[in-house]
N, C-alpha and C positions, 0 to 999 in steps of 0.2 A: 471510448470516452476519453479525454484527457483528465488529468489530474484536477486541473482547475474547475472543469465541468462535475467531476466526480464530488468535489470539496462543497461546491455549491448545491447540488442535489442531496448530500449530507446534511447541511444545514437546514434545506428545507424539511427534511424527512425528520430531522431532529425537532424541529419546531411544530410538526404535526404529532410528535409521540406524545401521549398524554399520560398512559397509565403505564404501569411498573409490576411486573410479576416477580414473586418471591424466588422459584426454580424454574430451572430451564428445562423445557418438555423434551421429551425423547426426540432425538434425531438433530439435535442442536449442537454445533460444534463447541467445544470449550473456548474461553478467550484467548487460551494462548494456540489453540488450534485455529482459530478463526483469524488472529493477526499473522499468523503463517500464511493463512490463504491469500489474505489481503497483501501482504508483501509481493508475494508471488505475482498476484493480479496486478500489482502497480509497477513490478519491474518489467512485466510484459507489455504493458501498456508505453512505457519508456522505450522499450526497445523499437516497437511499432511506430511511436511519434518521432523517433530519431532516424527513420529510415527515409529513402529518399522517396518513399510511394506518397500518393497525394491523400491528404487527410480521409476523404471519403472513402477511398478504395483501403485504406488501412483497418477503418472501422469494419468493411466486409469481410477482411482477411482476419481480423481479430476473434470473431466469433468461433470458427474451427480451431483456431489457435487456444482458445479458451477452453473448448470442449477437451483437447487434449491435455491441456494442464491441469482439469479436473481429473482426467482417466489416470494420470501420473500421479495425483494426490489421492488416487481410489476415492473421489468423492462423486457423487452426483449433483447436477446442477439444481436439482430440487433441494437437496440437503443444504447448500450455499444459500439458497435464497430464502429458504426457511429460517437459518442462521441468521441471516444479516436482515430479516422482518423482525426476530426475536429482540435482535440488540437495537434495531431503531425504535421498538417499542420500550427498551430500556436503555434510554438515553445516557445515564452513569456509566453504566458498564462499557456500553459503546465508545463512550470518551476515553475511558483507560485502556480498551484496545488500541483507538487511534494513536493514543501516546504511544504504545508500545511500537505501533505500525511507524510513526515518526522516528522514534529512537534508533529503529532496526535499520532504515533507510540511511539516516542521517549517518548511522556507523559505517555501514556499507560504501556511501560516498567519501567518508574520511579514510577509509582505508585505500579505498582506489585511487584517491588523490597523493596519499604517501605511502608511495611503493619504496621500499627499500633501496638504499643507495642513490637517490633522487638528490642530486647534488643542489639544485635549483631550490627545493625544500630546505636542505641542509641550509643554505644559505639565507633564506629567508628567515628561519629561526634564531639565526645570530642576533646580537643587539648591535644596532648602529650608532656609530658614535655622531653626534651631533656636529654638524659642520659651522664654524664660526666665523 
C-alpha cells in the first residue's frame, strides 16, 4: 500500500472511530513503540515503491517482507493489528503517533539530503547577492 493510500485509509478509519478508552488493553504497544513500528513499515514501503518492480508485484513481495520485519522487531502481526485498531479507536492518541512518525521521517530525509562535505548544499546555504 503506498503512503497516499495508507493516509486515505487512516482518514477513513479516524472518521469511523467514535469511542475513546482510558487505558490501553494488554497486548497493545505503547505510542513510542507503535511509532517506531510505523516508521519501519513506511520505510519498507518506500523501498518497495522506489524499486523497478511493478506495483502489483511489489505488493505481493511486501507481505513476506513485512513478516520478516515483524520478526526482526520481535512482534506478531496480531499485536500490530490489535495495536492499530486500539489507536484507530482513540484518534487523539493516533494523531500524536502520526505526528511523531512524520517528524521522524522528515528528520531522516533531512539527514539523507545534508551529507557532510556536500558542496552543493553548502553553496545553497550562502546568502546570494541580488543582481542589479
